[in-house]
MOPAC internal coordinates of N, CA, C and O (Angstrom, degrees):
PM7 1SCF
backbone

  N    0.0000 0     0.00 0     0.00 0    0    0    0
  C    1.5714 1     0.00 0     0.00 0    1    0    0
  C    1.4675 1   110.56 1     0.00 0    2    1    0
  O    1.2310 1   120.94 1   136.61 1    3    2    1
  N    1.4333 1   115.81 1   -43.39 1    3    2    1
  C    1.4026 1   121.28 1  -177.31 1    5    3    2
  C    1.4331 1   116.29 1   -61.00 1    6    5    3
  O    1.2310 1   120.04 1   135.91 1    7    6    5
  N    1.3262 1   117.53 1   -44.09 1    7    6    5
  C    1.4739 1   126.36 1   177.27 1    9    7    6
  C    1.5648 1   108.95 1   -56.81 1   10    9    7
  O    1.2310 1   119.54 1   136.72 1   11   10    9
  N    1.3228 1   118.49 1   -43.28 1   11   10    9
  C    1.4935 1   120.33 1  -176.56 1   13   11   10
  C    1.5647 1   108.16 1   -70.12 1   14   13   11
  O    1.2310 1   120.66 1   143.68 1   15   14   13
  N    1.3324 1   116.35 1   -36.32 1   15   14   13
  C    1.3884 1   116.01 1   177.31 1   17   15   14
  C    1.5188 1   113.78 1   -62.90 1   18   17   15
  O    1.2310 1   121.55 1   134.70 1   19   18   17
  N    1.3164 1   114.65 1   -45.30 1   19   18   17
  C    1.5186 1   118.36 1   174.97 1   21   19   18
  C    1.4713 1   113.13 1   -59.35 1   22   21   19
  O    1.2310 1   118.49 1   138.46 1   23   22   21
  N    1.2091 1   120.48 1   -41.54 1   23   22   21
  C    1.4722 1   124.97 1   178.38 1   25   23   22
  C    1.5439 1   106.73 1   -61.33 1   26   25   23
  O    1.2310 1   119.47 1   132.61 1   27   26   25
  N    1.3023 1   118.63 1   -47.39 1   27   26   25
  C    1.4476 1   120.52 1  -175.57 1   29   27   26
  C    1.6499 1   106.32 1   -71.47 1   30   29   27
  O    1.2310 1   118.96 1   141.97 1   31   30   29
  N    1.1614 1   119.58 1   -38.03 1   31   30   29
  C    1.4658 1   117.83 1   179.03 1   33   31   30
  C    1.5051 1   114.77 1   -66.58 1   34   33   31
  O    1.2310 1   119.31 1   146.76 1   35   34   33
  N    1.3535 1   118.92 1   -33.24 1   35   34   33
  C    1.4295 1   126.01 1   177.97 1   37   35   34
  C    1.4599 1   108.88 1   -67.57 1   38   37   35
  O    1.2310 1   117.59 1   145.64 1   39   38   37
  N    1.2772 1   122.19 1   -34.36 1   39   38   37
  C    1.4750 1   127.94 1  -174.80 1   41   39   38
  C    1.5134 1   113.32 1   -55.69 1   42   41   39
  O    1.2310 1   119.76 1   127.02 1   43   42   41
  N    1.2716 1   118.06 1   -52.98 1   43   42   41
  C    1.5012 1   121.96 1   174.91 1   45   43   42
  C    1.4762 1   114.38 1   -64.20 1   46   45   43
  O    1.2310 1   118.16 1   148.02 1   47   46   45
  N    1.3353 1   121.11 1   -31.98 1   47   46   45
  C    1.4021 1   125.27 1   176.40 1   49   47   46
  C    1.4818 1   114.11 1   -66.90 1   50   49   47
  O    1.2310 1   122.72 1   138.82 1   51   50   49
  N    1.4119 1   112.39 1   -41.18 1   51   50   49
  C    1.4826 1   119.62 1   177.80 1   53   51   50
  C    1.5054 1   111.30 1   -67.59 1   54   53   51
  O    1.2310 1   122.18 1   137.30 1   55   54   53
  N    1.4357 1   113.43 1   -42.70 1   55   54   53
  C    1.4789 1   117.74 1   179.09 1   57   55   54
  C    1.5559 1   108.31 1   -63.73 1   58   57   55
  O    1.2310 1   118.47 1   132.74 1   59   58   57
  N    1.3172 1   120.53 1   -47.26 1   59   58   57
  C    1.5558 1   120.11 1   174.45 1   61   59   58
  C    1.4996 1   111.76 1   -53.18 1   62   61   59
  O    1.2310 1   118.73 1   133.60 1   63   62   61
  N    1.2885 1   120.02 1   -46.40 1   63   62   61
  C    1.4187 1   122.66 1   178.16 1   65   63   62
  C    1.5453 1   112.38 1   -60.60 1   66   65   63
  O    1.2310 1   120.53 1   137.96 1   67   66   65
  N    1.2625 1   116.60 1   -42.04 1   67   66   65
  C    1.4352 1   120.89 1   178.58 1   69   67   66
  C    1.5585 1   110.20 1   -62.03 1   70   69   67
  O    1.2310 1   122.72 1   130.63 1   71   70   69
  N    1.3986 1   112.39 1   -49.37 1   71   70   69
  C    1.3897 1   116.86 1   179.96 1   73   71   70
  C    1.4975 1   114.46 1   -60.82 1   74   73   71
  O    1.2310 1   121.10 1   147.54 1   75   74   73
  N    1.2194 1   115.49 1   -32.46 1   75   74   73
  C    1.5809 1   122.67 1   179.97 1   77   75   74
  C    1.4435 1   108.20 1   -69.11 1   78   77   75
  O    1.2310 1   120.72 1   136.36 1   79   78   77
  N    1.3766 1   116.23 1   -43.64 1   79   78   77
  C    1.3915 1   120.65 1   177.89 1   81   79   78
  C    1.4395 1   114.42 1   -63.48 1   82   81   79
  O    1.2310 1   119.21 1   136.52 1   83   82   81
  N    1.3796 1   119.10 1   -43.48 1   83   82   81
  C    1.4327 1   121.92 1   172.94 1   85   83   82
  C    1.5209 1   117.88 1   -62.08 1   86   85   83
  O    1.2310 1   122.44 1   141.85 1   87   86   85
  N    1.3391 1   112.93 1   -38.15 1   87   86   85
  C    1.4824 1   119.50 1   175.78 1   89   87   86
  C    1.5136 1   110.11 1   -65.20 1   90   89   87
  O    1.2310 1   118.14 1   137.37 1   91   90   89
  N    1.3560 1   121.15 1   -42.63 1   91   90   89
  C    1.4513 1   125.20 1   175.18 1   93   91   90
  C    1.5029 1   112.00 1   -58.93 1   94   93   91
  O    1.2310 1   121.68 1   140.14 1   95   94   93
  N    1.4219 1   114.38 1   -39.86 1   95   94   93
  C    1.4430 1   117.14 1  -179.06 1   97   95   94
  C    1.5385 1   110.30 1   -69.74 1   98   97   95
  O    1.2310 1   119.80 1   143.35 1   99   98   97
  N    1.2684 1   117.99 1   -36.65 1   99   98   97
  C    1.4695 1   123.25 1   176.73 1  101   99   98
  C    1.4943 1   110.30 1   -64.84 1  102  101   99
  O    1.2310 1   118.84 1   139.94 1  103  102  101
  N    1.3235 1   119.81 1   -40.06 1  103  102  101
  C    1.3883 1   123.39 1  -179.26 1  105  103  102
  C    1.5431 1   108.20 1   -65.05 1  106  105  103
  O    1.2310 1   119.12 1   135.43 1  107  106  105
  N    1.2498 1   119.28 1   -44.57 1  107  106  105
  C    1.3937 1   128.13 1   178.73 1  109  107  106
  C    1.5482 1   109.94 1   -60.68 1  110  109  107
  O    1.2310 1   119.92 1   130.25 1  111  110  109
  N    1.3960 1   117.75 1   -49.75 1  111  110  109
  C    1.3970 1   116.44 1   173.14 1  113  111  110
  C    1.5357 1   116.60 1   -59.71 1  114  113  111
  O    1.2310 1   122.21 1   138.14 1  115  114  113
  N    1.1935 1   113.37 1   -41.86 1  115  114  113
  C    1.5956 1   121.78 1   174.35 1  117  115  114
  C    1.4626 1   111.61 1   -50.64 1  118  117  115
  O    1.2310 1   122.28 1   127.99 1  119  118  117
  N    1.4532 1   113.24 1   -52.01 1  119  118  117
  C    1.3976 1   118.53 1  -179.81 1  121  119  118
  C    1.5300 1   115.02 1   -62.36 1  122  121  119
  O    1.2310 1   120.74 1   138.70 1  123  122  121
  N    1.3358 1   116.20 1   -41.30 1  123  122  121
  C    1.3974 1   124.04 1   174.25 1  125  123  122
  C    1.5609 1   110.78 1   -57.94 1  126  125  123
  O    1.2310 1   120.80 1   130.65 1  127  126  125
  N    1.2813 1   116.07 1   -49.35 1  127  126  125
  C    1.4530 1   119.00 1  -179.19 1  129  127  126
  C    1.5248 1   110.55 1   -64.86 1  130  129  127
  O    1.2310 1   119.70 1   143.23 1  131  130  129
  N    1.2606 1   118.17 1   -36.77 1  131  130  129
  C    1.5218 1   120.26 1   175.69 1  133  131  130
  C    1.4957 1   108.94 1   -63.35 1  134  133  131
  O    1.2310 1   117.44 1   140.99 1  135  134  133
  N    1.3012 1   122.48 1   -39.01 1  135  134  133
  C    1.4296 1   124.98 1  -175.56 1  137  135  134
  C    1.4752 1   105.32 1   -75.69 1  138  137  135
  O    1.2310 1   118.06 1   140.02 1  139  138  137
  N    1.3358 1   121.31 1   -39.98 1  139  138  137
  C    1.4996 1   120.01 1   179.71 1  141  139  138
  C    1.6604 1   105.11 1   -63.32 1  142  141  139
  O    1.2310 1   119.57 1   142.23 1  143  142  141
  N    1.2819 1   118.42 1   -37.77 1  143  142  141
  C    1.5142 1   122.71 1  -172.83 1  145  143  142
  C    1.5306 1   104.70 1   -65.34 1  146  145  143
  O    1.2310 1   121.62 1   135.09 1  147  146  145
  N    1.3955 1   114.50 1   -44.91 1  147  146  145
  C    1.5185 1   120.75 1  -179.42 1  149  147  146
  C    1.4900 1   110.65 1   -63.33 1  150  149  147
  O    1.2310 1   120.20 1   140.76 1  151  150  149
  N    1.3619 1   117.22 1   -39.24 1  151  150  149
  C    1.4766 1   120.60 1   178.41 1  153  151  150
  C    1.5412 1   110.43 1   -63.92 1  154  153  151
  O    1.2310 1   123.65 1   130.68 1  155  154  153
  N    1.2055 1   110.60 1   -49.32 1  155  154  153
  C    1.5320 1   111.90 1   179.86 1  157  155  154
  C    1.4610 1   114.47 1   -65.18 1  158  157  155
  O    1.2310 1   121.19 1   140.41 1  159  158  157
  N    1.3067 1   115.32 1   -39.59 1  159  158  157
  C    1.5213 1   117.02 1   177.74 1  161  159  158
  C    1.5840 1   111.30 1   -61.09 1  162  161  159
  O    1.2310 1   121.71 1   140.86 1  163  162  161
  N    1.3223 1   114.34 1   -39.14 1  163  162  161
  C    1.4573 1   118.24 1  -179.27 1  165  163  162
  C    1.4989 1   108.61 1   -69.75 1  166  165  163
  O    1.2310 1   118.51 1   142.75 1  167  166  165
  N    1.3620 1   120.44 1   -37.25 1  167  166  165
  C    1.4490 1   122.51 1   179.71 1  169  167  166
  C    1.5619 1   105.11 1   -63.81 1  170  169  167
  O    1.2310 1   119.25 1   128.02 1  171  170  169
  N    1.3720 1   119.03 1   -51.98 1  171  170  169
  C    1.4121 1   118.48 1   179.07 1  173  171  170
  C    1.4953 1   117.77 1   -58.49 1  174  173  171
  O    1.2310 1   121.36 1   143.93 1  175  174  173
  N    1.3162 1   115.01 1   -36.07 1  175  174  173
  C    1.4444 1   122.67 1   175.73 1  177  175  174
  C    1.6422 1   109.63 1   -61.53 1  178  177  175
  O    1.2310 1   123.07 1   137.03 1  179  178  177
  N    1.3397 1   111.72 1   -42.97 1  179  178  177
  C    1.4905 1   110.55 1   177.87 1  181  179  178
  C    1.4556 1   114.03 1   -67.51 1  182  181  179
  O    1.2310 1   119.40 1   139.19 1  183  182  181
  N    1.3734 1   118.76 1   -40.81 1  183  182  181
  C    1.4250 1   125.44 1   176.03 1  185  183  182
  C    1.5097 1   109.63 1   -56.28 1  186  185  183
  O    1.2310 1   119.83 1   135.43 1  187  186  185
  N    1.3118 1   117.92 1   -44.57 1  187  186  185
  C    1.5490 1   119.83 1   179.80 1  189  187  186
  C    1.4665 1   111.86 1   -66.89 1  190  189  187
  O    1.2310 1   120.67 1   141.54 1  191  190  189
  N    1.3182 1   116.32 1   -38.46 1  191  190  189
  C    1.4466 1   118.46 1   178.61 1  193  191  190
  C    1.5004 1   114.38 1   -65.22 1  194  193  191
  O    1.2310 1   123.21 1   148.98 1  195  194  193
  N    1.3125 1   111.45 1   -31.02 1  195  194  193
  C    1.5317 1   118.40 1   178.40 1  197  195  194
  C    1.5295 1   107.97 1   -72.69 1  198  197  195
  O    1.2310 1   119.85 1   137.86 1  199  198  197
  N    1.3576 1   117.88 1   -42.14 1  199  198  197
  C    1.4400 1   126.24 1   178.45 1  201  199  198
  C    1.5797 1   107.87 1   -61.27 1  202  201  199
  O    1.2310 1   119.97 1   131.39 1  203  202  201
  N    1.2590 1   117.67 1   -48.61 1  203  202  201
  C    1.4561 1   120.80 1  -177.05 1  205  203  202
  C    1.5036 1   109.95 1   -65.97 1  206  205  203
  O    1.2310 1   119.88 1   142.81 1  207  206  205
  N    1.3385 1   117.84 1   -37.19 1  207  206  205
  C    1.4331 1   118.49 1   176.97 1  209  207  206
  C    1.5603 1   114.42 1   -62.57 1  210  209  207
  O    1.2310 1   124.39 1   133.32 1  211  210  209
  N    1.3329 1   109.18 1   -46.68 1  211  210  209
  C    1.4246 1   116.76 1  -179.57 1  213  211  210
  C    1.5160 1   113.01 1   -63.64 1  214  213  211
  O    1.2310 1   120.23 1   139.19 1  215  214  213
  N    1.2959 1   117.17 1   -40.81 1  215  214  213
  C    1.5117 1   123.58 1   176.86 1  217  215  214
  C    1.4717 1   110.08 1   -64.78 1  218  217  215
  O    1.2310 1   119.68 1   135.91 1  219  218  217
  N    1.3621 1   118.22 1   -44.09 1  219  218  217
  C    1.4411 1   122.76 1   176.74 1  221  219  218
  C    1.6325 1   112.36 1   -56.14 1  222  221  219
  O    1.2310 1   124.79 1   131.70 1  223  222  221
  N    1.3061 1   108.40 1   -48.30 1  223  222  221
  C    1.4540 1   113.29 1   177.06 1  225  223  222
  C    1.5088 1   112.64 1   -59.36 1  226  225  223
  O    1.2310 1   119.88 1   136.36 1  227  226  225
  N    1.3173 1   117.83 1   -43.64 1  227  226  225
  C    1.4554 1   121.98 1  -178.26 1  229  227  226
  C    1.5971 1   106.96 1   -65.70 1  230  229  227
  O    1.2310 1   120.78 1   137.01 1  231  230  229
  N    1.3055 1   116.11 1   -42.99 1  231  230  229
  C    1.5070 1   116.44 1   177.95 1  233  231  230
  C    1.5343 1   109.16 1   -57.72 1  234  233  231
  O    1.2310 1   118.33 1   133.79 1  235  234  233
  N    1.2764 1   120.79 1   -46.21 1  235  234  233
  C    1.5035 1   125.62 1  -176.84 1  237  235  234
  C    1.5338 1   107.04 1   -60.53 1  238  237  235
  O    1.2310 1   119.31 1   139.86 1  239  238  237
  N    1.2500 1   118.91 1   -40.14 1  239  238  237
  C    1.4964 1   124.07 1   176.85 1  241  239  238
  C    1.4777 1   111.67 1   -63.59 1  242  241  239
  O    1.2310 1   120.50 1   131.50 1  243  242  241
  N    1.3194 1   116.65 1   -48.50 1  243  242  241
  C    1.3995 1   119.87 1  -179.25 1  245  243  242
  C    1.6088 1   113.25 1   -66.20 1  246  245  243
  O    1.2310 1   123.28 1   144.63 1  247  246  245
  N    1.3339 1   111.32 1   -35.37 1  247  246  245
  C    1.4959 1   117.13 1   179.87 1  249  247  246
  C    1.5737 1   108.90 1   -65.82 1  250  249  247
  O    1.2310 1   121.91 1   141.25 1  251  250  249
  N    1.3588 1   113.95 1   -38.75 1  251  250  249
  C    1.5100 1   117.98 1   175.64 1  253  251  250
  C    1.4101 1   112.54 1   -62.43 1  254  253  251
  O    1.2310 1   120.76 1   132.75 1  255  254  253
  N    1.3875 1   116.15 1   -47.25 1  255  254  253
  C    1.4910 1   115.20 1   173.54 1  257  255  254
  C    1.4894 1   118.60 1   -58.82 1  258  257  255
  O    1.2310 1   121.48 1   142.87 1  259  258  257
  N    1.4112 1   114.78 1   -37.13 1  259  258  257
  C    1.4394 1   119.02 1   176.88 1  261  259  258
  C    1.4880 1   110.34 1   -65.62 1  262  261  259
  O    1.2310 1   119.02 1   137.16 1  263  262  261
  N    1.2345 1   119.47 1   -42.84 1  263  262  261
  C    1.5301 1   123.46 1   176.87 1  265  263  262
  C    1.4586 1   111.18 1   -58.07 1  266  265  263
  O    1.2310 1   119.68 1   132.53 1  267  266  265
  N    1.3579 1   118.22 1   -47.47 1  267  266  265
  C    1.5037 1   123.14 1   179.80 1  269  267  266
  C    1.4978 1   110.73 1   -61.01 1  270  269  267
  O    1.2310 1   120.21 1   134.53 1  271  270  269
  N    1.3965 1   117.21 1   -45.47 1  271  270  269
  C    1.3829 1   123.07 1   178.08 1  273  271  270
  C    1.5321 1   110.71 1   -63.37 1  274  273  271
  O    1.2310 1   117.57 1   140.99 1  275  274  273
  N    1.2871 1   122.24 1   -39.01 1  275  274  273
  C    1.4694 1   124.61 1  -178.92 1  277  275  274
  C    1.5324 1   109.44 1   -68.90 1  278  277  275
  O    1.2310 1   120.51 1   140.56 1  279  278  277
  N    1.4434 1   116.64 1   -39.44 1  279  278  277
  C    1.4789 1   119.12 1   178.97 1  281  279  278
  C    1.5635 1   109.05 1   -66.35 1  282  281  279
  O    1.2310 1   121.28 1   137.09 1  283  282  281
  N    1.3286 1   115.16 1   -42.91 1  283  282  281
  C    1.4276 1   117.55 1   179.32 1  285  283  282
  C    1.4552 1   109.83 1   -62.99 1  286  285  283
  O    1.2310 1   116.08 1   139.15 1  287  286  285
  N    1.1806 1   125.05 1   -40.85 1  287  286  285
  C    1.4957 1   127.95 1   179.20 1  289  287  286
  C    1.5368 1   110.85 1   -64.30 1  290  289  287
  O    1.2310 1   120.77 1   138.46 1  291  290  289
  N    1.3201 1   116.13 1   -41.54 1  291  290  289
  C    1.4721 1   120.46 1   173.79 1  293  291  290
  C    1.5524 1   110.25 1   -61.82 1  294  293  291
  O    1.2310 1   121.41 1   133.90 1  295  294  293
  N    1.3256 1   114.91 1   -46.10 1  295  294  293
  C    1.4493 1   117.31 1  -176.63 1  297  295  294
  C    1.5580 1   110.48 1   -67.93 1  298  297  295
  O    1.2310 1   120.09 1   147.55 1  299  298  297
  N    1.3008 1   117.44 1   -32.45 1  299  298  297
  C    1.3972 1   118.29 1   175.71 1  301  299  298
  C    1.5303 1   112.79 1   -70.17 1  302  301  299
  O    1.2310 1   120.35 1   141.46 1  303  302  301
  N    1.3460 1   116.93 1   -38.54 1  303  302  301
  C    1.4047 1   121.41 1   176.83 1  305  303  302
  C    1.6104 1   113.77 1   -62.95 1  306  305  303
  O    1.2310 1   124.39 1   140.34 1  307  306  305
  N    1.3137 1   109.18 1   -39.66 1  307  306  305
  C    1.5334 1   113.75 1  -178.85 1  309  307  306
  C    1.5476 1   111.39 1   -75.76 1  310  309  307
  O    1.2310 1   118.69 1   157.63 1  311  310  309
  N    1.3164 1   120.10 1   -22.37 1  311  310  309
  C    1.4525 1   119.42 1  -179.72 1  313  311  310
  C    1.5561 1   112.47 1  -102.03 1  314  313  311
  O    1.2310 1   120.92 1  -161.89 1  315  314  313
  N    1.3452 1   115.84 1    18.11 1  315  314  313
  C    1.3993 1   119.94 1   177.08 1  317  315  314
  C    1.5245 1   112.67 1    77.12 1  318  317  315
  O    1.2310 1   119.27 1  -149.32 1  319  318  317
  N    1.2666 1   119.00 1    30.68 1  319  318  317
  C    1.4569 1   118.98 1   176.71 1  321  319  318
  C    1.5217 1   113.55 1    94.90 1  322  321  319
  O    1.2310 1   118.27 1   169.69 1  323  322  321
  N    1.2499 1   120.90 1   -10.31 1  323  322  321
  C    1.4305 1   127.04 1  -177.24 1  325  323  322
  C    1.4255 1   108.09 1  -113.40 1  326  325  323
  O    1.2310 1   120.92 1   -54.92 1  327  326  325
  N    1.3971 1   115.85 1   125.08 1  327  326  325
  C    1.4621 1   121.59 1   169.17 1  329  327  326
  C    1.4715 1   108.61 1   -99.44 1  330  329  327
  O    1.2310 1   121.43 1   -21.02 1  331  330  329
  N    1.3315 1   114.88 1   158.98 1  331  330  329
  C    1.4669 1   118.34 1  -177.04 1  333  331  330
  C    1.4974 1   112.70 1   -50.75 1  334  333  331
  O    1.2310 1   121.38 1   145.90 1  335  334  333
  N    1.3785 1   114.97 1   -34.10 1  335  334  333
  C    1.4495 1   116.02 1  -174.85 1  337  335  334
  C    1.6323 1   111.52 1   -80.94 1  338  337  335
  O    1.2310 1   119.03 1   167.80 1  339  338  337
  N    1.2739 1   119.46 1   -12.20 1  339  338  337
  C    1.3563 1   120.53 1   178.43 1  341  339  338
  C    1.5918 1   112.95 1  -102.13 1  342  341  339
  O    1.2310 1   121.02 1   165.38 1  343  342  341
  N    1.2837 1   115.66 1   -14.62 1  343  342  341
  C    1.3800 1   121.58 1  -177.01 1  345  343  342
  C    1.5303 1   112.66 1   -80.48 1  346  345  343
  O    1.2310 1   119.05 1   -56.77 1  347  346  345
  N    1.3331 1   119.42 1   123.23 1  347  346  345
  C    1.4955 1   122.25 1  -178.28 1  349  347  346
  C    1.5365 1   108.64 1  -114.21 1  350  349  347
  O    1.2310 1   119.01 1   -35.80 1  351  350  349
  N    1.3269 1   119.49 1   144.20 1  351  350  349
  C    1.4919 1   127.17 1  -177.84 1  353  351  350
  C    1.4958 1   109.14 1   -86.41 1  354  353  351
  O    1.2310 1   120.10 1   180.00 1  355  354  353

């Protein structure tokens, strides 16, 4: 009778140990997945920042070209259609 009791009492202890190990493994997988997610988010954030910077620079270049074109157009209108660069003597 005593042997059977020992066998029965060890069963729940082994099950508890197994469940604790599985829970620990799941916690580790979850922590790893979180870290992977943070790493990927940081990478995407850096890529977006680079894209925004590049696009901002391009917008500034285009605005400069637009300003020059508008000034040239105003100059041509005020000189009767001739700018100093197109007027020949």
